C-alpha positions in Angstrom: -7.5 -45.9 52.6 -6.3 -45.1 49.1 -8.7 -44.1 46.4 -6.7 -45.1 43.3 -9.2 -43.7 40.9 -8.8 -40.1 42.3 -5.0 -40.5 42.3 -4.9 -41.7 38.6 -7.4 -39.0 37.6 -5.2 -36.4 39.2 -2.1 -37.6 37.5 -3.9 -37.7 34.2 -5.1 -34.1 34.6 -1.5 -33.0 35.4 -0.1 -34.8 32.4 -2.6 -33.4 30.0 -1.9 -29.9 31.4 1.8 -30.4 31.1 1.5 -31.6 27.5 -0.7 -28.6 26.6 1.6 -26.1 28.3 4.8 -27.4 26.8 3.3 -27.8 23.4 2.0 -24.3 23.4 5.2 -22.8 24.8 8.0 -24.6 23.1 6.5 -26.3 20.0 5.0 -24.8 16.8 1.3 -24.2 17.2 -1.0 -24.5 20.3 -1.7 -27.4 22.5 -5.1 -29.2 22.1 -6.7 -27.6 25.1 -5.3 -24.1 24.4 -6.3 -24.2 20.7 -9.9 -25.2 21.4 -10.4 -22.8 24.3 -8.8 -19.9 22.5 -11.0 -20.3 19.4 -14.2 -20.6 21.5 -13.3 -17.6 23.6 -12.4 -15.6 20.5 -15.8 -16.3 19.0 -17.5 -15.2 22.2 -15.5 -11.9 22.3 -16.2 -11.3 18.6 -19.9 -11.8 19.2 -19.8 -9.4 22.2 -17.9 -6.8 20.2 -20.5 -6.9 17.4 -23.4 -6.6 19.9 -21.8 -3.8 21.9 -20.4 -2.0 18.8 -17.0 -1.3 20.4 -13.5 -1.9 19.3 -12.1 -1.8 22.8 -13.1 -5.4 23.5 -11.6 -6.4 20.1 -8.3 -4.7 21.0 -8.1 -6.5 24.3 -9.0 -9.9 23.0 -5.4 -11.1 22.7 -4.6 -10.1 26.3 -7.9 -11.7 27.6 -7.1 -15.0 25.8 -3.6 -15.1 27.2 -4.8 -14.4 30.7 -7.6 -17.0 30.4 -5.0 -19.5 29.1 -2.8 -19.2 32.1 -5.7 -19.1 34.5 -6.9 -22.4 32.9 -3.5 -24.0 33.3 -3.3 -22.9 36.9 -6.7 -24.2 37.8 -6.0 -27.5 36.0 -2.7 -28.0 37.9 -4.4 -27.0 41.1 -7.3 -29.4 40.5 -5.0 -32.2 39.6 -3.0 -31.9 42.8 -6.2 -31.5 44.8 -7.4 -34.8 43.4 -4.1 -36.5 44.4 -4.2 -35.1 47.9 -7.8 -36.3 48.2 -6.9 -39.8 47.2 -6.0 -41.0 50.7 -7.5 -40.3 54.1 -4.1 -39.5 55.7 -2.6 -37.7 52.7 -2.8 -34.3 54.4 -3.1 -33.7 58.1 -3.5 -30.8 60.4 0.0 -29.8 61.6 -1.3 -29.0 65.1 -3.7 -31.9 65.8 -2.6 -34.6 63.4 -6.2 -35.0 62.2 -6.9 -35.7 58.5 -7.7 -32.5 56.6 -11.2 -32.0 55.2 -11.9 -31.5 51.4 -11.5 -27.7 51.4 -8.4 -27.9 53.5 -6.8 -30.3 51.0 -7.7 -27.9 48.1 -6.2 -25.1 50.2 -3.1 -27.1 50.9 -2.6 -27.9 47.1 -3.1 -24.2 46.3 -0.6 -22.8 48.8 2.0 -25.4 47.7 1.6 -24.4 44.0 1.9 -20.7 44.9 4.8 -21.6 47.2 3.3 -19.8 50.3 4.7 -22.4 52.7 2.2 -21.6 55.5 2.7 -24.9 57.3 -0.7 -25.2 59.0 -1.2 -28.5 57.1 1.4 -31.1 56.2 1.6 -34.2 54.0 1.6 -37.6 55.7 3.8 -40.5 54.4 6.6 -40.6 52.0 4.4 -40.7 48.9 2.6 -37.5 49.7 5.7 -35.8 51.0 7.3 -36.4 47.6 4.0 -35.3 45.9 4.2 -32.0 47.9 7.7 -31.4 46.6 6.5 -32.0 43.0 3.5 -29.8 43.6 5.7 -26.9 44.7 8.0 -27.5 41.7 5.1 -27.4 39.3 4.2 -24.0 40.6 7.7 -22.7 40.0 7.6 -24.3 36.5 4.2 -22.8 35.6 5.2 -19.2 36.5 8.6 -19.6 34.9 7.0 -20.7 31.7 4.5 -17.9 31.9 7.4 -15.3 31.8 9.2 -17.3 29.1 6.1 -17.3 26.9 4.9 -13.8 27.4 8.1 -12.1 26.6 8.4 -13.4 23.0 4.6 -13.0 22.4 4.8 -9.4 23.4 7.8 -8.8 21.1 6.0 -10.6 18.2 2.9 -8.5 18.8 5.0 -5.3 18.6 6.7 -6.6 15.4 3.2 -7.1 13.9 2.2 -3.5 14.6 5.6 -2.3 13.3 5.1 -4.1 10.0 1.6 -2.6 9.6 3.0 0.9 10.3 5.8 0.4 7.8 3.2 -0.5 5.1 1.1 2.5 6.2 4.1 4.8 5.8 4.3 3.8 2.1 0.8 4.9 1.5 -2.6 4.9 3.1 -4.2 2.9 0.3 -3.0 0.7 -2.6 -3.4 3.7 -5.1 -1.6 6.0 -2.6 1.4 3.6 -2.4 1.7 3.7 -6.2 1.1 7.4 -6.6 3.7 8.4 -4.0 6.3 6.1 -5.7 5.6 7.3 -9.2 8.4 9.4 -10.6 7.0 10.1 -14.0 8.5 7.0 -15.5 8.2 4.1 -13.1 7.7 3.1 -9.5 11.3 1.9 -8.9 11.4 3.8 -5.6 9.3 1.0 -4.0 12.1 -1.5 -4.7 14.2 -1.0 -1.5 11.1 -0.9 0.6 9.7 -4.1 -0.8 13.0 -5.9 -0.4 13.3 -4.8 3.3 9.7 -6.0 4.0 10.3 -9.6 2.8 12.1 -10.7 6.0 9.5 -8.8 8.1 6.7 -10.6 6.4 8.5 -14.0 6.8 9.0 -13.3 10.5 5.3 -12.4 10.8 4.3 -15.7 9.4 6.7 -17.7 11.6 5.6 -15.8 14.7 1.9 -16.7 14.0 2.9 -20.3 13.4 4.9 -20.5 16.7 2.5 -18.4 18.8 -1.1 -18.8 17.4 -2.4 -16.5 20.1 -1.0 -13.6 17.9 -4.0 -14.2 15.7 -6.1 -12.6 18.4 -4.0 -9.5 19.0 -5.6 -6.5 17.3 -4.7 -2.9 17.1 -7.1 0.0 17.9 -5.7 2.0 15.0 -6.2 1.4 11.3 -2.5 2.4 10.7 -1.2 -0.4 12.9 -3.7 -3.1 12.0 -2.0 -5.9 10.1 -5.1 -7.1 8.2 -5.8 -3.9 6.2 -2.0 -3.4 5.9 -1.4 -6.8 4.2 -4.5 -6.3 2.0 -3.4 -2.9 0.9 0.2 -4.1 0.1 -1.1 -7.1 -1.8 -3.6 -4.9 -3.8 -0.8 -2.5 -4.7 1.3 -5.4 -6.0 -1.7 -6.6 -8.0 -1.9 -3.1 -9.7 1.9 -3.1 -10.2 1.8 -6.5 -11.9 -1.5 -6.3 -13.8 -2.6 -2.7 -13.8 0.3 -0.7 -15.0 1.5 -0.8 -18.6 4.5 -2.9 -19.3 7.8 -1.3 -18.2 6.2 1.0 -15.7 6.3 -1.2 -12.6 9.0 -2.9 -10.6 10.9 -5.9 -11.7 8.8 -9.1 -11.3 11.3 -10.8 -9.0 11.0 -8.0 -6.5 7.2 -8.2 -6.6 7.3 -12.0 -6.5 9.4 -12.0 -3.3 6.9 -9.9 -1.4 3.9 -11.9 -2.9 5.5 -15.2 -1.8 6.0 -13.9 1.7 2.4 -12.8 1.8 1.4 -16.3 0.5 3.2 -17.9 3.4 1.4 -15.7 5.9 -2.0 -16.4 4.4 -1.2 -20.2 4.4 -0.3 -20.0 8.1 -3.5 -18.4 9.2 -5.6 -20.2 6.5 -9.2 -21.2 7.0 -8.7 -21.8 10.7 -8.4 -18.2 11.6 -10.2 -16.5 8.7 -13.9 -16.8 8.2 -14.9 -18.1 4.7 -15.8 -15.3 2.4 -18.0 -16.5 -0.5 -17.4 -13.6 -2.9 -14.2 -11.8 -3.8 -14.2 -8.0 -3.6 -14.8 -6.2 -6.8 -11.9 -5.2 -9.0 -10.5 -1.8 -8.0 -10.8 1.3 -10.1 -7.6 2.6 -11.8 -9.2 6.0 -12.6 -7.4 7.9 -9.8 -4.0 6.9 -11.2 -5.2 7.4 -14.8 -6.3 11.0 -13.9 -2.7 11.7 -12.6 -1.2 10.6 -15.9 0.1 7.2 -14.7 -0.1 4.8 -17.7 -2.5 2.0 -16.6 -4.1 -0.9 -18.4 -7.6 -0.6 -19.8 -10.3 -1.6 -17.3 -11.4 -4.8 -19.1 -7.9 -6.2 -19.2 -7.2 -5.4 -15.6 -10.6 -6.8 -14.4 -9.8 -10.1 -16.2 -6.4 -10.3 -14.5 -7.9 -9.5 -11.1 -10.6 -12.2 -11.5 -7.7 -14.8 -11.7 -6.8 -13.8 -8.1 -10.3 -14.3 -6.7 -9.3 -17.1 -4.2 -6.5 -15.0 -2.8 -8.6 -11.8 -2.6 -11.3 -13.8 -0.7 -8.6 -14.6 2.0 -7.5 -11.0 2.1 -11.1 -9.8 2.5 -11.6 -12.3 5.3 -8.4 -11.0 7.0 -9.7 -7.4 6.7 -13.1 -8.3 8.1 -11.5 -10.2 11.0 -9.6 -7.1 12.0 -12.9 -5.2 12.2 -12.6 -3.2 8.9 -14.4 -3.3 5.5 -12.9 -3.6 2.1 -14.1 -0.1 1.0 -11.7 1.4 3.6 -8.7 -0.3 2.0 -9.1 1.7 -1.2 -10.6 4.8 0.3 -8.2 5.2 3.2 -7.6 8.8 4.2 -4.5 10.5 2.8 
């Protein structure tokens, strides 16, 4: 007897899983199942981190979400094929006795086909389920092949993310430190080549996050390799260069604009989906440290007015910093 509903339900589960898997792996963005489950799991991990007051769980969140994603796909494929093999009384039989397999034996049969064990103690009966067994085994090969094809670029993208953060950290441990190190007594032109070289790195960062949204959940255990504080520090340094230094003492505006645009694209990619809304922008930074070193800076009132125009942008940057587990005070008071 054929239970059509179970067969159709099994096929539907497999098709939904295939769409989610292919979408996540080969198309920009995450599939519908992966996107929802990753966001919910990320919220749970964030809540646990705050309760346990540990960064370790925060650092492992990317790996945990990737593993849970593949476990979910595996269980859905396993469940879909189990439903198909449960849809007919004679779908799976005992190889020794020829008797129909019970429920757990059918689930076991689907599992060892997916994992290509080939034990042979149960066999499919009839042309339809023999063909289904071939497809079941093929789906297992496909799942594990896609897992490798997905993990390799994600790992490379996570490494590039840390590399960019370390590159920014090498320029200076805070926005003021970036400018002070570059100041030659007349201008900050020494930053020019560094900023130009960072534009493609920032563009790649945005594209990687667009293609592999799971990167949003990869965090570093070190401040120096954390992308949120790094991007905020770089953007704040650009704000000072554009609005805080007296005319003629900063880089050419096109050089600053290229970096700013690349940061814009990254912020647009992560957007409100991955950054919690921050109601108030951080306060305007103090220019006193640079003023004490003889760097010609604008007066505080002029600079504050200019910074207030950037409030929406600085709210996003604050959200990015908080999401990485740091506070805004640490951006400007980073150790030197």
